[in-house]
N, C-alpha and C positions, 0 to 999 in steps of 0.2 A: 621549592625547586632547587635542585642541587644538593639538598640535605641527604638524600638516600645514598648518592654516590660517595659523599664524604664519609658517611657511617660505614659503608662497605670497605672503603680504604682503611679506615681506622681499625675495623675488625681484623683485617688481614695483617696490618702492621702490629697489632697487639699479639696476634697468634705467632708472628715471627719473633717478636721480642721475648715471648715466654715459651718458646719451643723447648722440648717436643710438645706439640699441642694438636688438638683435633677441632676442626670446624665442622659442625653437623648442621645441614640445612634440610629441614623437613618439608615435604611437598615442594620440592625444588622446581617442579613444572610451573608453579604459579609465578615464580620469579624469572625463570629462564626458558620460557616457551619459545617456539620458532618465531624468528623475526619476520615481519611482513611490511609491505609498503605503507599500508594505512595505519600503522601502529603509532601509539602515543609516543611523542619524542622523549618524554621523561622515562617511560618504560624501556625504550631502546638504550638510553644512556646508562640505566641500571645494569642491563645485560652486558653492555660493553665494558663497564667497570669491573664486573665479575670476571669476564674473560681476561682482561688486562691483569687483574690481580692474581688470577690462577696461573697464568703462563705468559706474562708480559716481559718486555725487555727490562732487565735490571731487577726483576723480582725473583729471588731464590725461594723455592718452596721446600728446601731441605728441612726436615724435622717438622713439617706441617702436613697433616693429612686432612683432606677435604672429603667429607662424606655427604652424599645426597640421597634422599629417599623419595620415591614417587610411585604412584599406581599407574601412571600413564607415561612410561619412558619414551614412547614414540612421539610424544608431543614436545620433547626437549629440543632445543636448538642444536643443529648438527655440530657447530663449533663447541658448544658446551659438552656434548657427548664425547667429543674427542679429548677434552681436557681430563675426563675421568678414565684412568688407565684400565680399571676393572669394572665390569658390569655383573653384579651378582643377583641372580634370580632367587628370591626367597619363596619357596613353595608353601602350600597350605600345610598346617601341622599334621603329623601322622597320628595314628591311634594312641600311641604312648604319650605323645605331647598333649593331645586333647584330654586324655585322662588326667594328666598333671595339671592342666589349666583348670579343669573342673574341680579337682580336689583342692587346689591352692585357693581358688576363689570361694568355693562353697563349703569347704571343710571346716572353716572357722565358726560357722553357724551350727547350732545343735541339730544333729541329723542321725539317721538310723542306717546309713550306708556302710557296707563293708568294703575292704580293698577290692574284692572281686566285682562289686557293684560299680566302682569307679572305672574298672577295666572294661566292663560291659558297656557303660555309657560312652567310653572313648571309642569303642568299636561301632557303636550305633550312630555316631555323629560324623560319618564319612562325608567329606566335602565341606565341612564347616570351617570357617576361618577363626583365628583367635578372638576377633571382635564378636563373631557370632556366638562363640562359646561363652563370652562374658554376658551377652544378652540372655542366653539360655539359663545361666546361673541366677541372674536377677529375677527372671520369670519364675524359676523353681522356688526361690526363697520367698516369693510372695504368696505361693499356694497355701501354706498354713494360715497366713493372715486372712486370705479369702475364706478359708474354711471357718474361721472364727466369725467372720462377718455374716456368713449365710447360715450358720448352724442354728437349729431350732431346739437343740437339746445339749446340755452340758452336764459333766459329772465331776465329782470331787477326786483329786489326785492324791497319792500317798503323801505328797509334800504339803497338802492343804489347799492347793490352788484349784481353779476351775478350768477344765479343758473341753473343747467340743467333742461330742461323741455321736454315734449313729442313732437314728430315730428309735430303733427297737431295743436299745441298751436298757436293761432293767435298773441299772444303777444311775441312770441319767435323770435329770430334772428338766421339765419343759420350760425353757427360757431362751431369750435371745441375747446377743452381745450387750445390748443396752441394759439388760437386767443384771449382768455380772459386775461385781464390785471391781473397779479397775485394778486395784492392788492384788486381787486374787487371780486375775486372768493369767493362764499358763498356755502359751502358744505351743501346739504340738510340734515335734521335731520334723524336719524335712525328710521325706521318704524317697525311695527309689521311684515310686509311682509319680511323685511330683516332678522329678527330673525327666521321666519318660513323657509325661504330659507336656512339659515345656518344650521338649524336642519336637513333639508333634505340632506344636503351635508355631515355633520359630523355624523358618526355613533358611537354608544356606543363601548367603547374599552373593556368592561368587558362582557364575555359571561356567560351563565347559568352554564356551567361546572366549571368555575372559582369560582362562588359563592357556588356551591355544595361542592367543595373541601375545601373552607374556613369554611363552616358551619360544 
C-alpha cells in the first residue's frame, strides 16, 4: 500500500532530472480507467498520483513527453484524456505496409517468393492488423514442417538431403519422417501457396465496428 504512488512519483522525478525524456505507458487504460464510486481506494490513489504528476501544481513538464497507448481510448478517465494534448489514431496497415511486415518477418526463412509475390500477399490481406500479419507468417512457416510430418514419400536432393515429394514422383522412396536420418532431412522452402493457405486459415481480428468506434 502506497508503494505504487511512490514509484510513479519517482518515475516522473527521474524523467524531469534527465530531460529531454519520454515516458511511455503501454495499455494505459489498465492504469487510468474511468473513476467510479465502488473503486478500490489503492487504484484511485494511483490515478490521482498520475494526474498530479502530469499536470499538478509545481510540476513542470517542460522537456518531458508522456506517451500512452490503448485499444480502448473511450475507457480512459476524462481528466486523464485532457492531460494528453494530442490524440493520434493509428489505423490498420495499408497494402504496402502489410507487404513489408510479411517480407520482414518471413523473408529470413528459406522461401521461393518473388518481390511480386510479397506485393500480391499485401493486397490479399486487406483488413489485417500488424499482429494478424505476424500470426499469418508463423502459420505459413509451419507449413513445410507439416508437409515433412505427413509425407509418405521422400526423394534425394542435389545437396544429398532428403525432402518430401508428391506420391507419384518416380524419384521418390516410400518412407515416413521417422525413417529419414535426422541429419539428412531437408525442409522444403516456404512457398506462395503456404502463405495463401495461411491467409485462408487466419481471419482478421479487427471488425468494422471496432474501426468505426476508434474513428
